[in-house]
N, C-alpha and C positions, 0 to 999 in steps of 0.2 A: 856466192851467198844468194839465197833465195829471197824473193820479195817478202815472204813471211818472216824470215830471220831479220831482215832489215827493219821491218815494221816493229818487231820486238825490241830491237836495239834502240830505235828512235823513241819508242814508248818509255824505255828505261831512262833515257836522257831527258825526256820531257818531265818524267816524275822527279828526277834529281833537281831539275830547275824549279819545279813547284815547291819542293822541300826547301830549297835555298830561299825562295821568296817567303815562305812561311817563317823561317828562322830569322831572316833579316827584318821582316816586318815585326816580329816579336821583340827584337832588340830596339827597333824604332819606337814601338809602343812603350817599352820600358823607359827609354830616354825621355819620353813625353808624359810619363807617369799615368798612362791610360790603363789602369788596372783591370777594369771590366773587359776592355777590348783584348788585353793580353790573355785573359781567361778563355776567350773564344779560340785561342790557338791550341787548346788542350782537348783531348778526348775526355769523355765523362769519367772514366775510371783511370785516368792518367796518374802518374806519380811524379813528384818533384823533390829532389834532394839537393839542398843548397848548403854544403859544408856543415857548419855548426848549428843549423836551424832544424835539423831532423828531416825525416821523410814525410811528405804530405801525400795522402792518397785520396784521389777524387777531387772534383772541381771545388767542392765546398771547403776542404782543407787548403787547397791551393789558393783559393780566394782569401782565406784567412791569413796566410803568410804574406800575400801581396799587400793586404790592408794593414795588418798588425806589425809586420816586420819591415818589408821593403819600403812602404810608404813613409816610414819614420827614418829610414837610412838614406834613401836616395833623394838627391836634390836635382833641380833642373840644370844646375851648373856642372853636374857630373857627366861623364861621357862613357859610353859603352859601345864596343863594336866587336864583331866576330869575323873570323877569316879562316882560311886554310881548311875548308870542309873536306871531309872524306866520307862519302855516302854510298851505301850499297842498297839496292832495291830488290825485294823478292815478292813480287805480286803486289798485294795490298799492305805490305809491311816493309819497313826500311830501318836501317841502323846507320849511325854515323857519329862523327865527332868533329868538333870545331874548337878553335882556340878563341877564348873570350878575353878581351882586354877591358879593364875597368879603370877609369880615371876619376878620382874623387878630389874635389876642390876645397871642401870644407870638412872639418875645421883646419886641416892642413892638406897640402897637395900630396896625393898618394896614388900609386899605380899598383894594380893587382892584375895578374894574368893567371888564367887557368884553362882547364879543358872542360868542355861540355860534351858528355856522352849522351846521345839521344837515341830514342826509338820513336818511330813514326808509324801511324796507321792511317789508312785511307777510310774516311767516314763519309758516306753519302757523296762520294766523288771528290772530297777535299782532304788534303793531307793535314793531319793534326799530330801534336806530340802525344805519345803514349807514355813516354818516360824522359825526364831530363835530370841529369846528375852533373853538378858542378864540383870539380875538385881543383885544388891549387897545388899541383905536384912540384912546382918550382918555387924557390925562395924569391921573395920580392927583391927587385934590384936596389 
């Protein structure tokens, strides 16, 4: 393996780690109800598809679903975490999927799990979501 090949491999691994940090921070902000900070995780023309809430296009529509839907549904007592990422990087774009676990405490304890299919884009040196789609392909336990 040449030094150039090794540098390319290391760059891909660094990009994957940055994407993981973006996604984990996004979920942290969600748990803390920090809607405006969550919005900064998205590219200007990003799309967001959350099951029954339709597809939002662009930061203005995404902000709307954060404030009009999620802010009314999610409580600080709820929990969210992601795991099992599979990410592939191609230059300034990447794709991946994660398993998302949602725990709701009110009005009754409920667990939901699903899959987040994501596309990412590097904007001014920082990774951002260009597309997030949540589906729940498994029945609730």
